[in-house]
N, C-alpha and C positions, 0 to 999 in steps of 0.2 A: 659547652653549649653548641658550638659550631658543628661538631661532628654528629650531633643528633638531628640536625636539619636534613630534610629529604633531599635538598639540593647540594648537600656536601659532596664534593668531588670524589669519585671512586678511584681516580688516577691522579698522579702528581701533576702539578701545573707545568706547562711547557716553559714558561718564563717567570721571572720574579714579578714582572709587570702584571701578568695574568693572575698571579697569587694576590698581589696588592689590590687589584681591581675586585676580585672576589671578596676579599676581607673588607674592603671599603663598603661594598654593597651590603654585606652581612651586618656590619656595624650600623649602617644607616637604618636598615630594617629593624634591628634589635632596639635601637634607641627611639625610633619614631613610629613604629607600627606594632611591635610586640607588646601585648597586654600581659604584664608580669604579675603572676599570682601573689608574690610576696609583697607587692605594693598595691593590693586591692584592684588588680586588673586595670591599671593605667599604664601608659608607656613610661619608660625611664625619663624621657624628655618632659612629659607632663609633670612628673614628680619634681624634676630638677628645676623647672621654670615656674613651679607653683600653680600650674593649671589643674592639678589633681584635686584640690579642695572643691572647686566649683563643679568639676565633673562628678565627684563622688557625692556631693550634696544633691545634684540633679538625679543621679542614679538612685539614691536613697528615696527621693520623692517618688520616682517612677515605681519603685518596688512597693512603697507604702500604698500608693494609689491602686496598684494591681491587687494587693492583698485586700484592700477594702472592697474592691469590686468583686473579687472572687475568693472569699475567705476559705472556701472548701479546698482550694488548690494548695493551701499552706498548712502543713502539719506543724511547723515550728515558726520561730521568728524569721524575719528577713535576714539576709546576709549582713554582716557588719561592714558598712561602707564608710566608717570613720577613717580619715587619712592616717597613714602610718607616720608617727612622729620621728622615729629614729630608724634610719636605714643602714644596715651593715652589709658589707660585701662578704659573702660566705660565712655567716655566723656559725659558731660552734653549736652543734646540737647533740644532745645525748640520745643514744639509741635506747629503745625500750629495755634492752638487756642490760644497759648500764645504769638504769635508774636505781637509786639507793646504794650504789657501790661506794660512794663517798662516805655516807653515814656509817656503812658497815665497816669500812676500812679504819675509821677513827677510833 
């Protein structure tokens, strides 16, 4: 994740302290500002400390009101803003090319 950030250094750090300072800033950003798509666009801190439920409920209300006000803008249902119950770090995912391989191998 770090290396895909625009501010990722293009040159090695001059000192270990410089590296630590950069990583500390990245971790702070990631946990407190980054809206993570896998947890419905809340921050990891919001999820960890239970603030996600209220934020997602409010977001759902805002979307529902917007849809009522301008139904022509909405071709489908609003996004799912239900809190994620189980969060896994790096969950295993099957690639489309792997779908059905298990059943065929049996």
